[in-house]
N, C-alpha and C positions, 0 to 999 in steps of 0.2 A: 321624434324624427330629428335627424341631424340637420341643422339649418344650412341653407346655401352659403357656400364660402366660409365654412368653419376653419379653425386653425389647421385642420387635417384635410383641407381641400386637395383632391387628387392623390392623397396618400392612402393607398388602399390596403396596406399590410402593416403589421407591427414593425417589420424591418424598415419599410419606407418611412414610417413616422419617426423611428429612432434616428435614421441617417439624416433626415431633414432637421428635426428639432435639436438634436444633440451635436450636429456637425455643420450642416450647410446653412442653417438659418442666420447665423451670426456672421457669416463670411461677407466681406465687402464686395461690391459690384465692380468688376473690371470690364468696361464696355469697349471692346476693340473695334466696333463698327456701329456708328450711329450718325444721325443727321441733326444733332442739337446745334443751333446757331451760336457760334462763338461770340458774336456781338452781344447777345442777350446774357451770356455768362459774364463777359467782361463788365457789362454795365449793370449787372445784378438786377435785371428787369423785374419790376413788380407788376404783375398782371392785374388788370382791372376786374376781370371776371373769368369764370371757368371756360367760357367759349374761346377766349383768346389763347389759353394754354392748351386746350383740348381739341379744338376744331380748326383753328387757323392752320392751314397747310397740311392737315392730316388727310391725305387722299384715300386712305383705307376707309375712314369714316365716310368720306364723300361718296365713295363707290357704293357703300351700303345704303346711304340715303337715296342715291339715284335709283338703285334697285328697288327701293321701297316707294318709288314714285314721287319723291320730294322734288318740288320745282327748284331749278338751279338758283333762283333768287335767294333761297334759304340755305344754299350751300356755299357758293362763291359770289353771290350777288349782293345787293344793297340792303338786304333785310337787317334788322337790328341784331345785336349779339344775343339778346334774349330769344328772339324769334328763331334764330338758328339753333340755339340750344334746345328749344322746345321741339323743333322738328327732329333733332337727334334723339331726344328722349322718346318721341313717338316711334322712332325706328328701332331702338334698342331691343324691345321684346321680339322683334322679327329676326334678330341676329343669333338666337339660340342655336347652339352647336357650331357657331363661328367663334374663333378666339376673341373677336371684338366684344362679345358678351361677357366673357370671363375677365378680359383686361379692364373693361369699364368698371365692373363691380369690385374687382381687386383693388383698383386705384382708389375708388371711393372709400372702401373699407380701411385700407392700410394708411392712407395719407390724410383722409378727411374724417375718419371715424364714422362713416355712414354705412349702415347695414341694410337700409331700405333699398329695394329694387328700383331702378330708374325706369320710369314710364311716363306717359302723359299726365297721370294723376299726381305723381310725386315730383314732377319736373321743377315746379316753382320752389318747393321747399328745399330741394337739393341744390338748386341754383343759388338761392340766397345763403344757404349754409356754407357752401364752398366759397362764394364771393367774400363772405365775412372773414374767413380764414386767409384768403389770398391777399387781404389788405395788411396782414401782419408781417413783420420782418422775417419770421421763420419761413414764410411762404414766398419770399422772393426767390429768384432762381438759385442763388448760391445756398440759401437756406434749405431749399428742396433737395439739392444734391447731398447736403449733410444728413437730412432726414432719411434719405434713401440709402445712406451708407455707401455712397459711390466713391471709390478710391481713384479710378482712372476713367476718363472719357477720351476716346479718339474720334475727333470730328471728321467730316468728309470735305476735302478742300481741293480746289483746282490748282494746278501748278502756277497759274497766273494770279492767284489770290495774293493779296499783300501780306496776309497773316498778321495784320496790325493788331487784331483783337487777341490773338495768341500772345503777342508781345506784351499787351496790356495785362493779360491774365498772369503772365509770368512775373510781372512786377507786383502782384498782389499776394497777400498771405492767404492763399486759398488751399484748404485741406485736400480738395480733389485736384488731381493732375489732369490738365486739359492739353492734349497733344494733337497736332495736325496729322492728317492722313493724306497721302499723295494720290489723287485720283485724276489721271491724265486722259480721261475718255475723249475730251474735245480735241486733244492733240492727235488723236488716232482716227479722226473722221474727215478725211480729205474730200469726201463727197458732200459734206455739209455746205449749204450756200454761204454761211458766214465763216467758213474756214480761213480765208485770207485775213479777215478782220481779227479772228482769234489769234492767228500767228503773230500779227502785229502786237496784240495785247500781251502775249507771252513774251515776245522779244523785249517789250518795254519793261516788263516786270523783272526780266533777267539782265537788263542792260546789254542785250545782244541784238545786233541788227541781223535779222534772219533772212538771208538771201539764198540759202541752200539747205539741203538735207543735213549736212554736217553742222550748219549753224543751228538748225532745229534741235539736234541732239545735244549740242553744247548748251543751249538755253535750258533744255529740260534737265540736264545734269546740274546746271547752276542752281535751279530751283530745288532739285532733289537735295542738294547740299544744304540749301537754306532751310528746308523742312527739317533735315536732320539736326541742324544747329538749334532748332526750337524743340527738340525732343522727339521728332517724328521717327517712327520705327516700322511703319506699315505703308504699303501701297494698297490700292483698291481699284478694281476694274469692273465696270458694269457693262457686260457684253451679251449680245444674243448668243454667241458661241465663240469658242477659241478659233484662231486662225493660224494655219501652219502651212501655207503655200510655199513652194520653192521660189527663190528670188536671188538676184545679185545686187550688190551695192549700187552698181551703175543703173540698174532698172529702177530701184527705189528712189534714187536721186532724181531721175528723170520724171518719175511719177509725182514727186513732191514739187518739182518745178511747175508742172502742169496745174497742180492743185493750188499752188500759191498764186498763180495767175488766173485762177477761176476758170480753167479750161475743163471740159468734160472728161471723165475717167471711165474706163470700162470696168465691168464687174471684176475681171481678173486683176486689173491694176489695183483696185481698191483692196482686194484680198491680199495681194502681195505687200502693199504698204502696211496694212494692219499686222500682217505676219512678221514683218521686219521690226516694226515698232514694239510688238510684244516681246521679242527677244531682247532688244536693246534695253527696254525698261526693266525686264527681269534681271538682266546682268547688273544694272545699277543697284537693284535691290540686293542681289547676291554680294556685291562688293562691300556693302555696308552691313550685311548680316540682317537685313530687314526680312519681314514676312510679307509675302504677296497674297492678296485675296482676289478671288474671281467670282463675281456674281453673274451667273449664266442663266439663259433660258427665258428671259422676259421678252415678249413681243411688244415693242414700244409703240406708243402714239397711234393706236388703232383708229382714232377718230380725228380726221384731218381738220374738220370744222372746229372741234373743241381745241385742237392744238393751236389753230390760228387765234382763237378768242382768248384762251386761258394760258397757253404755253405748255411746256412739258411738265411731267411729274404732277399732274392734276387729277389722276385717277382713271386714265384711259389706256393703261397697259394691261397685258394679260399674259397667261402662261403660253409659251411657245413650244413647238415640237421640233426643234432644230436637232440635226445630227450632231452629237457631241463627242463620242468616244474616240473616233479615229484621229481627228485633228488634235484633241487634247493629248492623246498618247504621243503624237509626233512632236508637239510643242514641248512637252515635259522631257521627252527623250532627247530632243535637240539641245536642251540646256544641260541635261545630265551627262550627255556625251562630251560636253566641254568641262564637266565638273563644276558647273555654275548654276545648279538648281538650288535655289534658296528654299526656306520653309514656305509651304504653300497651303492655303485654306481654300477649299472649293465649296460653293453654294450653288444649288440649281433650283430655280423656281418650279420646275416640273418634277413632281415626286417620282415619276417614272424613271428619272435619271439619277436619283439619289441612292 
């Protein structure tokens, strides 16, 4: 019987095995969208244990643990790292047919040499074996990037981020290129309660006093230029859907004035503002020859109580069923009609829209 996760895992024909082993396997990884923290790369963090590198911040695993009935104390609470790993190990067998099951065992096999299946009985052995390796220099962050043959990593960064860690990385002799990616989602949410504070933070980062919509665009352009100076070549947008409402410059300027002063906006005004911002940001990308990425279809923050307690991106999003095609068509055509449509990558969380 072929063991689980052999060298031919998922390769179900001679052609597939030939293409992978003879051509693809040795190719480097070029990761143009990820959420690796640049501070950990710059500081070459040495993790104390497998829980820190595997479970801290991984809301995909957190969702699976919650679905398995694990108490929140063992997910984001004050349980020890061993206790959290133990609860994850107990959950893993129930993730069969979920990519988490494959990812977990592929990572154990490829990077830790562990072929044993992870479950409650094997948890302690695997925990200790992984932890021993994680204490060696080869398993610090930069060593892991080399081990995984990663040529390029594009992180996800807010326009107001200082990018100080990207600057620190650039000064190091690191084989992997670490490049920033421009993700201006917060600049596009005038309905958010903290939007005025965010505008101030963006202005401080750009050394621009933002008192108008024109100032907002100037600040974003300044940060866009700064990202480019550090090697940035991509933008990234996390949206429920594309926005393509009709608007005038005067209307959008008035909407921004209301948002900056924390005045309530109508649904139509919010859509107009987002529509205008998408076009302006897309043109910035086109001017520099960047590629724009759109992550669509996620229904964010379904649990208000958890959002208050834990914050966003902690495992409470889901697949949305938003209308996508019409607005997306209008948005792309609006840019193409000006001959300003740059290279574009579309992702949708809802498989019905892919």
